[in-house]
Structures are given as C-alpha cells and as structure tokens.
N, C-alpha and C positions, 0 to 999 in steps of 0.2 A: 555372425561375422567370423571370418577366419583370421588366424594369427600365426606368425612365425616367431619363435623364441630361440635365440642363441644362448646357450647356457654352458658355463664352465664351473666345475667343482674342483676346489683346491683344498684337500684335507691338510691339516697342519700337524702331521705326525708321520712317523715311519710307517711303511706299508700302505702308502696312499694309493698305489695302483689298484690294490684289492678293493678299496673303498669306492673308487671311481667305477671299476668294473661292476660292482654290486649295484651301484646307483643306476648305471646304464641297463643292466639286466632287468631291473624293476620297470624302468621306462618302456622297455621293449615289450613288456607284457600287456600293454594297453592297446587294444585294437582300434581305439578311437583316434589315435594319433599316428603320424609318420615320424620316425626318428632316424636321423642321419648323423653319423659320427665321423669326425676326422681327428687328426692328431692334437688339435688345440681346443676344440669345442664340440658341442652337439647341437644340432638344430632340431627343433620340435615343431611340427606343423599340425594344426588342429583347430577345433572350434574354440573361440576365445573363452566362453563361459566354462567349458570343461577344463581347459588348460589352466586358466588363471584362478578358478574357484575350487576345483576339485583335485586336479593333478598336482600342480606345483606346491600349493600350501601343505599338502600331506607329505609329499616326498622331501621337501626342504626341511620341514619341521622334524621329520624322522632323522635326517642327517644331523641337524643341530642338537637333537636330544642324545645322540650316540657318539658324537665326536666333535672336535674343534675343526672348523672348516670355513672357507670363504666361498660364497656362491656369487658368480657374476652373470648377469643376464642382460640381453638386449631384446627389445620387443619391436615388432613391425606389423603393421596391418596387412593382412592378406598372406597368401602362401608364396613365399619368395624362394622357390626351388629352382635349381639348375637341372631340370629333368633330362635334358639332352646334352649335358656337358660331358 
C-alpha cells in the first residue's frame, strides 16, 4: 500500500534552519521514497511499511535524541502528488 506523509519539523532552539536542512538531507538519501519540500512542510511518498516502520521511526527518534523539537505529521492513503501542477 502506498502512503503520503506531510511532515513538518520545528526545532525548539536557535539555529533551527540547519537542523531542518540536515533532516531533509537525510530523507533525500532514500531511493525508496519521493520527497517534495516547500516552505511549510515536506511531503513523503512511498510504501507504507517502509515509511512507517523503517524510515520515520528511525529519523524522528534521531531528532528527539539530539534536540528539542516538535514533529507534526499528516497521513493519507495513496500517493497524493500534484505531478502536473
């Protein structure tokens, strides 16, 4: 099953831009997913099991172990991309 995740990372410290960019850089290294970023959030498109069991738990835990932050996510079934927008 495919999934779309809209995710926003809000570090609770100075220098938050560097933290967000580092998080996005790590996401973009996974060939199993498509990552699209805009000014407010990032959309991740991929296989549900991979995204929800392997990718996000590891990356979010890494953030929480290294800094104070809030992570906001929305989930939708399927790939909800605006491919021709």
